[in-house]
Phi, psi and omega in degrees: 000093177103142178221139175237134183228117178259131175244099184240023183242004177264168185266002184263312188195156169271119187231142175231125172256146176216151170250145168253108181253119185203151187282354180209172178295132174270010180056053184294137175225123174288127189225133175251119179257129175279176172287163172085010178279135177272125184247150174234107182286001178260001184254145176224104180052047175088357180246141178283123180244354173244104189290328185225132174059057176288148177285131175232141182204169175242131184293131179259351182223144174280158182210159171236124190219170167248124181272162181235120180054021181066016187241352183184187182246132181258337191193150173149189179211166180250175186295342178274350179095022172269124177254151181212144185216129179259126180232155182287139173216106187301327185276009181301131178220108184279350182082176182291150179288133173249102184294351176285348179250141178301131184265136180236116178296138195294340177294340179257009185307301186285335176294322176301318181290319178294328180290336190232354186236142178260340183223168176300316181301316178296321180296318179295326177294326179294336182299334182280354185268358183204174175235131178287143181238129182289147175217173172246142175239117182055037178083001178256129172299132181277068178270103189223159165234170185229154171243140179233147170206160179228179187293345176278348183097001177294155186212154175206146172244132181235127179227155171240114182231132181052037177079004182241141178279133176238126184240129174246104189243104179186143181294349177280350179274085189255340184246142178209135172232238185235220181295148002283184181300162189300319178304316181289325176300317179295321178296317179295324177294317178298320179295320178296318179298317179299316181297318180296323178295320178296330179278355182091010180260054183271004176233147179300142178183165183288350180264357179294124184280086181282148172301136188238005182272188187254003178291165188297322181294314179296317179296320178302311185289323178294315180296320179297318182294306186288325179292330179289345183258001184298131179283159177299124183286149179281333181202179183296322180299316180292326179296315179295317179299323182292313181290328176294325180298318179290321179297319178294325178296329180270002181285163181252118180294159176299133177084356180294126183290139179249290180194168176291155179148202182300319175229146182261349178231143178228069183290162179289121179277315178206165176233146175228158169228128173258115173264099187280347178276313183262001175060045176245141180242120182254143183218134179224111179276129185295329181276354176212074195288065170252132180277121178251155171208159179217150180250121186296331182290351179271359181254151174281113182253009182290154177304134182093347176291155183284154167287135183241137184224160174213123176267120182280345183286134177076017179243161176248023181292151177207149177085207182287116182246020183305327182269007181257358176288150179234156181292132185215146173299146180299129181288337178199000000 
């Protein structure tokens, strides 16, 4: 459920594509947050979920994001070019609550980082200033891990397993899906590469037997293979089209079986591309496949400026929608 693909090796732009794979609408809303917003990391849709010592802060950077259930941020980047993406990880374990540390409900995890960090390194430093607190969104435990990248092409994957934070910080960490944990995903990818070489498929070609199902391991390996083959783009338009092509390849079609459980299908709800060089945010809703985009530099991000939103569901908008956002009270 969800795939993130970072392309930081071309000469045009640092680009990240992601899919949001989920069994129902996450009520996505494109949202532009200005600087100077006062945040309460202990609140979830008007209710206090951190009983003691909630984290409170004021946003120092503006951002353009996609919100999830009106309760947190799932994806986006800030005006400095830091991108962040929240993906599902069933094995997430935040450990016991320590009330001596400021508590941050996990739905606001990446918004906190976007509000205060300009680079991946700065974002990782912010992790030490608070403790994540688990919550549920629409009846689903918010067991997630995150991917971070910045305009320099730096990258990091952050997970909490068995109560301990695990950070993979290197610009080579470009692909991320879901379970198993990132270390195991890398091991499985190495094993797949070894097997293909033994079969004589040590060079790219149309006969290479790639994993083709929709589970997280297959999507990880497919995304790694195709993203590594992307040609140098001729212009920014071609660069976005290229990362979108790989992102669509890693998407989950409607009705594709996933596993037993509350829901048996987790089709791709939407896809996004963050262009961290040109500060453009692209959005494609699977049920209304028109590509939308907005440029963060066209918005007033100064303190006191309004929060601006655009709901992509039920619209026929296409192309640059920067001027179609409307003033809205801050959702959190």
